[in-house]
Legacy VTK file of the C-alpha trace (Angstrom):
# vtk DataFile Version 3.0
C-alpha trace
ASCII
DATASET POLYDATA
POINTS 542 float
-32.244 21.018 21.956
-35.312 19.506 20.740
-35.897 18.393 17.508
-38.376 20.750 16.374
-36.195 23.321 17.448
-33.706 22.011 15.130
-36.212 21.701 11.947
-37.440 25.344 12.929
-33.352 27.014 12.723
-32.860 25.182 9.615
-35.760 26.019 8.036
-34.862 29.561 8.799
-31.881 29.599 7.852
-32.075 27.457 4.530
-32.287 30.328 2.444
-29.391 31.986 3.504
-27.566 29.504 2.901
-28.699 28.927 -0.726
-27.983 32.740 -1.337
-24.525 32.625 -0.606
-21.768 33.645 -3.374
-21.406 30.987 -5.721
-17.617 30.512 -5.038
-18.969 29.936 -1.079
-21.221 27.196 -2.057
-18.815 25.436 -4.016
-16.074 25.483 -1.453
-18.804 24.084 1.221
-20.092 21.646 -1.147
-16.781 20.275 -1.459
-15.923 19.855 2.099
-19.140 18.523 2.690
-19.287 15.432 0.114
-16.101 15.419 -1.519
-13.135 12.669 -0.909
-10.191 14.818 -1.178
-6.560 13.112 -2.182
-3.468 13.982 -1.432
-0.149 12.811 -2.819
3.121 11.855 -0.281
6.473 10.023 -0.681
7.586 6.807 0.016
10.734 5.452 -1.254
10.928 1.889 -1.667
13.291 -0.855 -3.207
12.421 -3.709 -5.287
14.787 -6.103 -5.895
14.810 -8.455 -9.220
16.530 -11.466 -10.439
16.314 -14.159 -13.006
14.329 -16.813 -12.324
14.318 -20.995 -12.922
11.975 -21.248 -15.970
12.477 -25.305 -16.609
15.380 -28.096 -16.553
17.363 -29.430 -19.022
19.217 -32.700 -18.453
18.576 -32.245 -14.592
20.104 -28.639 -15.019
18.367 -25.826 -13.273
17.854 -23.181 -16.469
15.919 -20.234 -17.434
14.405 -19.141 -21.012
14.267 -15.564 -19.512
17.688 -14.621 -20.057
19.518 -15.180 -23.766
21.148 -13.545 -26.923
20.319 -12.465 -30.116
23.099 -12.948 -32.980
21.968 -9.773 -35.341
18.414 -11.024 -35.644
17.599 -14.353 -34.455
17.940 -16.211 -30.696
21.560 -17.241 -30.711
21.301 -19.568 -27.527
18.750 -19.923 -24.802
20.987 -21.040 -21.752
24.582 -20.943 -21.598
27.008 -19.779 -18.924
27.112 -16.245 -19.925
25.422 -13.744 -21.904
26.789 -11.553 -24.814
26.160 -7.886 -25.521
27.583 -5.265 -27.854
30.061 -6.588 -30.983
31.804 -9.617 -32.689
34.243 -7.446 -34.860
35.277 -10.885 -36.426
32.518 -12.576 -37.292
30.683 -9.187 -37.581
28.075 -10.231 -34.999
25.566 -7.623 -33.253
24.902 -9.421 -29.797
21.711 -8.497 -28.036
21.167 -10.289 -24.230
17.496 -9.643 -23.694
16.465 -10.164 -19.714
12.800 -10.989 -18.361
11.848 -10.340 -14.807
8.791 -11.389 -13.365
6.438 -10.216 -11.064
7.714 -6.529 -11.037
5.580 -5.479 -7.989
5.536 -1.690 -8.774
2.205 -0.244 -8.607
0.958 1.906 -11.610
1.628 5.513 -11.123
4.851 5.361 -9.123
7.746 7.547 -9.405
11.020 5.400 -10.707
13.796 7.015 -8.928
16.653 4.814 -10.320
17.177 1.579 -11.864
19.943 -0.133 -12.431
21.519 -3.843 -13.549
23.938 -5.473 -11.756
25.964 -8.220 -13.477
29.310 -10.113 -13.151
31.832 -10.156 -16.041
32.539 -13.729 -17.437
35.808 -12.982 -18.846
38.371 -10.385 -19.004
37.815 -8.161 -21.402
39.146 -4.602 -22.387
38.117 -3.613 -25.435
35.369 -0.395 -25.904
31.739 -1.530 -26.274
28.903 0.070 -27.138
25.659 -0.548 -26.052
22.248 0.627 -25.912
19.304 -0.264 -23.170
15.696 -0.545 -24.442
12.614 -2.543 -23.209
9.773 -4.238 -24.692
7.153 -1.932 -25.086
4.397 -4.182 -23.757
2.080 -4.110 -20.587
3.189 -7.706 -19.410
6.171 -9.020 -21.515
5.381 -12.565 -22.707
7.798 -15.298 -22.811
10.547 -15.682 -25.055
10.175 -18.827 -27.918
13.590 -20.084 -30.065
11.947 -19.681 -33.297
11.234 -15.603 -32.720
13.112 -12.803 -34.470
14.328 -9.479 -32.686
11.991 -7.972 -34.570
8.983 -9.510 -33.376
9.067 -7.540 -30.528
8.421 -3.816 -30.072
10.530 -1.487 -28.412
10.555 1.434 -26.395
10.932 4.677 -27.894
13.239 5.701 -24.405
16.793 3.975 -24.451
19.526 4.313 -22.485
23.341 4.576 -23.991
25.951 2.834 -22.273
29.495 3.085 -23.183
31.887 0.719 -21.682
35.256 1.836 -21.717
36.342 0.436 -18.391
38.033 -3.144 -18.567
36.234 -6.070 -17.051
37.791 -8.532 -14.780
36.286 -11.990 -15.151
33.471 -12.893 -11.664
33.811 -8.785 -10.913
30.941 -7.088 -10.290
29.572 -4.202 -12.721
26.799 -1.796 -13.235
25.006 -0.337 -15.832
23.850 3.635 -16.043
20.555 4.792 -14.389
17.810 3.161 -16.434
15.317 4.937 -14.558
13.734 6.621 -17.927
13.434 3.187 -19.419
11.570 1.515 -16.194
9.284 4.743 -15.749
8.134 4.341 -19.693
6.745 0.828 -18.777
4.920 1.247 -15.459
3.255 4.503 -16.986
1.965 2.270 -19.628
-1.981 2.662 -19.288
-2.365 -1.529 -19.224
0.590 -1.703 -16.630
-0.384 -3.841 -13.462
1.483 -4.481 -10.513
3.090 -8.229 -10.954
3.570 -7.533 -14.580
7.141 -8.723 -16.232
9.173 -6.721 -18.073
12.140 -7.626 -20.464
15.200 -5.108 -20.948
17.457 -5.353 -24.067
20.743 -5.128 -24.240
21.912 -4.236 -28.143
25.320 -4.084 -29.757
25.963 -1.881 -32.660
27.892 -2.263 -35.690
31.802 -1.239 -34.577
33.440 -2.181 -37.647
35.335 -5.511 -38.716
38.336 -6.047 -36.304
39.940 -8.741 -33.619
38.538 -6.677 -31.061
36.190 -8.257 -28.640
33.795 -5.286 -28.379
31.468 -7.757 -26.554
31.101 -7.661 -23.056
29.925 -11.443 -21.623
28.670 -11.796 -18.084
26.964 -14.296 -15.928
23.958 -15.512 -16.889
21.331 -17.786 -14.562
23.119 -20.777 -15.604
26.366 -19.457 -14.702
29.520 -21.362 -13.550
32.828 -20.642 -12.719
34.632 -23.309 -15.633
37.560 -24.822 -13.745
39.549 -24.674 -16.900
39.524 -20.425 -16.427
40.385 -21.107 -12.747
36.946 -21.464 -11.539
35.378 -23.690 -8.425
32.950 -25.679 -10.654
29.819 -24.277 -9.289
26.592 -22.095 -9.971
26.633 -19.092 -8.312
23.391 -17.808 -7.763
24.529 -14.459 -6.262
25.723 -13.482 -9.981
22.375 -14.014 -11.629
21.724 -10.254 -13.651
20.030 -8.301 -10.811
17.596 -5.283 -11.224
17.563 -2.772 -8.852
14.541 -0.277 -8.884
14.434 2.334 -6.252
10.573 4.162 -6.466
8.626 6.389 -4.932
5.223 5.053 -3.323
2.642 7.474 -3.795
0.944 8.031 -0.142
-2.717 8.205 -0.420
-5.028 11.071 1.593
-8.689 10.056 1.562
-10.858 12.558 3.580
-14.415 11.442 4.326
-17.510 13.182 5.865
-20.848 11.991 6.923
-23.108 12.668 3.641
-26.671 13.458 3.555
-29.204 10.533 3.681
-32.399 12.277 3.777
-34.714 15.273 4.876
-37.068 15.737 7.748
-39.479 18.744 7.385
-37.568 19.783 4.448
-33.919 20.143 6.317
-30.935 17.894 4.964
-30.370 15.032 7.690
-27.768 12.192 7.861
-28.561 8.830 9.563
-25.098 7.846 9.197
-24.316 9.441 12.535
-26.197 9.309 15.690
-25.801 8.040 19.490
-26.731 5.004 21.272
-27.932 5.520 25.049
-26.476 2.763 26.774
-27.829 0.316 24.448
-30.362 1.221 22.338
-30.078 4.506 19.600
-31.425 7.717 21.424
-32.037 9.755 18.576
-30.806 9.787 14.634
-30.634 13.386 14.081
-29.962 16.348 16.502
-27.463 19.271 16.518
-24.816 17.431 18.462
-23.553 13.859 18.556
-22.977 12.734 22.573
-19.826 10.157 23.584
-18.543 9.311 27.083
-20.614 9.320 30.413
-23.356 10.956 31.979
-22.874 10.391 35.595
-25.734 12.232 36.650
-28.288 9.564 34.437
-25.808 6.933 34.557
-25.948 6.382 30.914
-23.190 5.260 28.633
-23.104 7.113 25.350
-21.892 5.192 22.298
-21.445 7.717 18.976
-21.680 6.047 15.719
-20.277 7.547 12.793
-20.790 5.621 9.210
-18.689 6.835 6.374
-19.523 5.650 2.775
-17.283 5.330 -0.614
-14.464 4.670 1.461
-11.970 4.540 -1.904
-9.246 2.575 -0.007
-7.856 -0.415 -1.953
-7.810 -3.992 -0.524
-4.138 -4.633 0.663
-3.353 -0.970 1.215
-0.653 -0.285 4.301
-2.944 2.415 6.753
-0.435 4.552 7.822
-2.644 6.886 9.900
-6.521 7.455 10.523
-7.660 10.338 12.586
-11.025 11.535 13.443
-12.053 15.689 13.227
-14.570 17.110 15.300
-15.518 20.488 16.623
-16.713 21.000 20.210
-20.908 21.829 20.590
-20.218 22.875 24.417
-17.427 24.332 26.409
-16.961 21.328 28.612
-13.977 20.330 30.866
-14.074 16.889 32.753
-12.162 14.092 31.760
-14.171 11.581 29.321
-12.780 8.023 28.989
-13.433 6.679 25.448
-12.522 3.652 22.961
-12.857 3.744 19.248
-13.698 0.750 17.630
-14.836 0.179 14.080
-17.526 -2.280 12.866
-15.818 -5.761 11.847
-17.735 -6.107 8.554
-16.534 -5.815 4.787
-19.609 -2.950 4.189
-21.204 -1.477 7.471
-24.999 -1.231 6.728
-27.127 1.702 7.111
-28.446 1.955 10.810
-32.139 1.657 12.084
-34.010 3.111 14.920
-34.819 -0.274 15.875
-31.510 -1.679 16.665
-29.075 -2.786 19.298
-25.314 -2.201 19.617
-25.654 -5.170 20.230
-26.386 -6.050 16.885
-23.151 -5.189 15.433
-19.871 -6.745 15.761
-16.904 -4.763 16.880
-13.262 -4.975 15.706
-11.082 -6.943 17.823
-8.738 -3.644 17.526
-9.461 -1.193 19.536
-7.998 2.839 20.175
-8.227 4.118 23.746
-9.151 8.114 23.965
-8.698 9.623 27.104
-9.856 13.311 27.070
-8.349 15.568 29.963
-8.134 18.923 27.959
-10.954 21.097 28.302
-13.007 21.734 25.052
-14.472 25.125 24.106
-17.586 25.200 21.990
-17.012 25.270 18.351
-13.532 24.568 18.210
-11.770 21.870 16.000
-10.241 18.619 18.388
-9.049 15.498 16.614
-8.600 11.864 17.843
-5.362 9.685 18.385
-4.428 8.051 15.734
-6.486 4.977 15.124
-4.819 3.058 11.998
-4.890 -0.421 13.406
-8.589 -0.047 13.784
-9.264 1.066 10.300
-6.443 -1.375 9.003
-8.500 -4.636 10.451
-11.485 -3.366 8.376
-9.328 -2.713 4.919
-7.534 -6.235 5.663
-11.066 -8.290 5.668
-11.080 -11.000 2.724
-14.077 -9.034 1.798
-13.133 -5.437 1.628
-13.482 -3.894 -1.322
-13.029 -0.177 -2.445
-16.083 1.920 -2.686
-17.109 0.052 0.693
-18.713 1.974 3.776
-17.507 1.448 7.078
-18.512 2.653 10.533
-16.635 3.851 13.554
-17.868 3.799 17.308
-17.012 5.767 20.189
-17.944 3.878 23.145
-17.922 6.032 26.442
-17.500 3.736 30.076
-19.162 4.013 33.511
-17.121 6.531 35.450
-19.364 6.473 38.262
-22.152 8.532 39.524
-21.734 12.393 39.591
-22.676 15.573 38.764
-19.758 15.615 36.533
-20.295 16.038 32.486
-18.073 13.022 31.262
-19.818 13.100 27.999
-17.938 15.381 25.113
-20.706 16.825 22.622
-19.105 17.722 19.261
-21.235 19.162 16.330
-23.056 16.729 13.801
-23.947 16.271 10.193
-26.920 18.874 11.324
-25.006 21.546 13.646
-26.359 24.695 13.953
-25.138 27.583 16.162
-28.028 27.859 18.833
-28.268 32.092 19.089
-29.402 31.168 22.251
-25.506 30.063 22.865
-24.486 33.237 21.184
-23.965 31.148 17.667
-25.318 32.915 14.146
-28.089 30.460 14.039
-26.768 28.587 10.613
-25.643 25.515 9.785
-21.867 24.804 9.523
-20.763 22.256 6.808
-16.912 22.852 7.591
-17.812 21.059 10.985
-19.341 17.950 10.270
-17.100 14.930 11.655
-14.518 14.439 9.311
-12.137 10.905 9.012
-8.458 11.822 7.255
-6.703 8.504 6.577
-3.314 8.108 4.788
-2.329 5.064 3.434
-0.080 3.481 0.667
-0.917 0.886 -1.819
0.455 -2.882 -1.710
2.573 -4.759 0.081
4.670 -6.937 -2.328
6.684 -3.901 -2.842
8.436 -3.718 0.628
10.476 -6.710 -0.255
12.288 -8.327 -3.810
10.122 -10.670 -5.745
12.176 -13.967 -6.225
9.054 -15.743 -7.459
5.145 -15.953 -7.507
4.053 -14.552 -3.802
1.662 -16.791 -2.311
-0.974 -16.093 0.984
0.924 -16.814 4.101
-1.220 -18.872 6.804
-0.711 -16.489 10.085
-2.675 -16.887 13.537
-3.980 -14.677 14.598
-3.592 -11.406 12.070
-4.264 -9.083 14.914
-2.526 -9.382 18.336
-1.998 -7.450 21.487
0.469 -9.204 23.216
2.518 -10.032 19.704
2.586 -13.235 19.452
1.882 -15.207 16.310
2.113 -18.711 14.846
3.179 -19.531 10.973
1.697 -22.388 9.333
3.297 -23.364 6.566
1.471 -25.873 3.438
4.510 -28.336 4.467
7.581 -28.727 6.357
10.956 -27.881 5.074
13.481 -25.560 5.656
11.906 -21.883 5.652
13.556 -18.373 6.008
11.130 -15.926 7.721
11.692 -12.094 7.756
9.627 -9.537 9.331
9.586 -5.762 8.020
8.119 -2.471 8.626
5.496 -0.875 6.534
8.457 1.137 5.634
10.251 -1.667 4.062
12.912 -1.964 7.121
13.804 -5.628 7.868
13.016 -5.840 11.540
13.364 -9.515 12.216
14.462 -12.705 10.693
14.835 -16.567 11.955
14.843 -20.053 10.249
12.662 -22.638 10.479
11.543 -26.112 9.504
8.074 -27.282 11.194
5.163 -26.542 9.265
4.176 -24.665 12.309
6.209 -22.008 13.900
5.652 -19.529 17.071
6.483 -16.030 15.864
7.600 -13.944 19.045
7.129 -10.134 18.012
6.567 -8.757 21.490
9.681 -6.331 21.605
8.473 -4.850 18.553
6.256 -1.316 18.972
2.739 -1.220 17.916
1.731 -1.277 14.129
1.400 -3.070 10.866
4.025 -5.712 9.649
4.736 -7.791 6.929
5.843 -11.240 7.133
7.668 -12.845 4.482
8.189 -16.584 4.406
10.664 -18.176 1.734
10.569 -22.114 1.274
12.651 -23.207 -1.678
11.308 -21.406 -4.901
8.249 -20.127 -3.086
7.573 -17.393 -1.577
4.574 -16.656 0.856
3.263 -13.018 2.692
0.865 -11.796 4.841
0.710 -8.760 7.004
-0.394 -8.686 10.706
-0.899 -5.962 13.686
0.061 -5.858 16.925
-1.946 -3.161 18.928
LINES 1 543
542 0 1 2 3 4 5 6 7 8 9 10 11 12 13 14 15 16 17 18 19 20 21 22 23 24 25 26 27 28 29 30 31 32 33 34 35 36 37 38 39 40 41 42 43 44 45 46 47 48 49 50 51 52 53 54 55 56 57 58 59 60 61 62 63 64 65 66 67 68 69 70 71 72 73 74 75 76 77 78 79 80 81 82 83 84 85 86 87 88 89 90 91 92 93 94 95 96 97 98 99 100 101 102 103 104 105 106 107 108 109 110 111 112 113 114 115 116 117 118 119 120 121 122 123 124 125 126 127 128 129 130 131 132 133 134 135 136 137 138 139 140 141 142 143 144 145 146 147 148 149 150 151 152 153 154 155 156 157 158 159 160 161 162 163 164 165 166 167 168 169 170 171 172 173 174 175 176 177 178 179 180 181 182 183 184 185 186 187 188 189 190 191 192 193 194 195 196 197 198 199 200 201 202 203 204 205 206 207 208 209 210 211 212 213 214 215 216 217 218 219 220 221 222 223 224 225 226 227 228 229 230 231 232 233 234 235 236 237 238 239 240 241 242 243 244 245 246 247 248 249 250 251 252 253 254 255 256 257 258 259 260 261 262 263 264 265 266 267 268 269 270 271 272 273 274 275 276 277 278 279 280 281 282 283 284 285 286 287 288 289 290 291 292 293 294 295 296 297 298 299 300 301 302 303 304 305 306 307 308 309 310 311 312 313 314 315 316 317 318 319 320 321 322 323 324 325 326 327 328 329 330 331 332 333 334 335 336 337 338 339 340 341 342 343 344 345 346 347 348 349 350 351 352 353 354 355 356 357 358 359 360 361 362 363 364 365 366 367 368 369 370 371 372 373 374 375 376 377 378 379 380 381 382 383 384 385 386 387 388 389 390 391 392 393 394 395 396 397 398 399 400 401 402 403 404 405 406 407 408 409 410 411 412 413 414 415 416 417 418 419 420 421 422 423 424 425 426 427 428 429 430 431 432 433 434 435 436 437 438 439 440 441 442 443 444 445 446 447 448 449 450 451 452 453 454 455 456 457 458 459 460 461 462 463 464 465 466 467 468 469 470 471 472 473 474 475 476 477 478 479 480 481 482 483 484 485 486 487 488 489 490 491 492 493 494 495 496 497 498 499 500 501 502 503 504 505 506 507 508 509 510 511 512 513 514 515 516 517 518 519 520 521 522 523 524 525 526 527 528 529 530 531 532 533 534 535 536 537 538 539 540 541
C-alpha cells in the first residue's frame, strides 16, 4: 500500500477509534503501551556457613559466631557454642550466628530455612530455646563490648523445645525458621548479598543441676582427644543455614511505541525494513522479512523496543516475538534473528545502512514453512540466547532499548514470495482485502521475555563473590577458557539456570580449557573456588 493511502485510511478511522467505549480504549492503551509483568515459580537452595573473619595465634577464627551469657558476650571463639539454660549457675545462654552474603533477592518467597548443627557433648536434659533474627537490613559485625540489648530483634520468632537426647558429634537440625527469614528479606532496605544474624535464646528453667544448655560445634570446632576425638578441625561441622526459596520469574511484554506523527496519524520509526542494505521505508501498514525472488531483494525487518525493564545479571528463560500476518503466504521463508550488539540501541534514521549497526554473535534460525493466513497470529522460535547476550553486556542497564533484526537470505531467483509480511505499528485492515479499514493496536509486533533475577542465588555463597574471567562468554561449540588471577588448586562447577550441577572438575593452572560441548544449548553459570575466594560468571552455548 502506498503511504498516501495509509494516511487516508488513518484519517478516516481516527474519529471512530476515539469514539469507542472507554473500557475498550483503556484495554487497547494497555496493550499498546503497557509493560505487563507476571510471576512464575522457580525454587532455589542457598547454603550458608559461618566464615573465617580473622586469626588468633595462627589459628583461623570467626567473630560471626559466639554466645551471650545473660546480657553480655561470654566469648567470641571457642570449640563449642551454648544455647539454653545453665541451672547451676543461673545463666541464660544465647548463641548468635551471623551469615554473610545472603544472596536472596528482595521479594523472594522463603519456603523453608533450617539450621544444621553437630552436637559437641552428650546431653539429654530438656532445653527451651527461642530463635529470633537481628531486625536489620544488613546485620553488622559483633564487638566484644556490646550487650544483648544493643540489637533490635525481630517480632517474628520460632520456639524450639529440644527434648531428644543429643549425642556427641552427631548432626541435629532446628525447626523451620522460614517466617523469620521472610521477615528479614521483606524489609524495605534488604538487598541481595546483605548479612543476617540469628539468635538462639535460652530461657530461665529454674535452679537445678540439670544441663539444660545444648552445646554444638562452632566455626573453631575441634574433636578433643580427651573426649575420644581425633584432635582435628572439621569444617563440615560448622553451623550451616540452608534456605529454600522461590525465585520470582518475571515476564515483560513489550510493544513498538509511537514515536511521531505523519499527516496527523500516529506512526513509529522503531519498526521498518531494509531492502538489501538500505532502509526501504519507515512506516507502512506491513513489514517484510525474507527474500523477494522476483526482484532479488533480501528483506530485513528491524523492531526496536524501548524501556526494556530487565535488570543486568538476569537469566533469560525465554524470548518470543508475536506477529500477525498481513497476507496469505505459503512459500518457505528463511529468516535469522539477531539483536543489535549495543548497551542501549539508538533510534533509526532514514539515511543509515544495515552495516551501520553491529549485530550479536548469537542468532536464531527461523525457517517458516507453515502457511500464514491474513490477520492470524504467529510466533517466532525462542531466541532467549540472543537476548541473553544483550542483557549480559557490561553496560546494560534496566530501561535501555534493544533492537531485533529479522534477516532474510538469498533463496535464488524465482516468482515465489519467500518474504513473509506481518502487521506493523501502523497496521490497517485494508477494505480492498476484505478488512474493516481500522487500525488494530493488538496486532502491533510484541516481544514477550521471561527472566529470573540474579545468578549468585543458584549456588551456596561461602564468601564474597568475584567476577570470573571466561573467554568467550558465548560459544557455538561449547569450548571456553577459564583464566584465574593466579595459579592454585581450583574447583570448577557448572550449573544450569535451574541450579542443577551439570559438571565439575579440579584444576591448578592459571588457565584451563573447559569443554562443555556435550551440554545442550542454553545459559550456564560457572563457579570457581580457590582457597577462600569464590568466582562466578555466566556463559551461553548457542
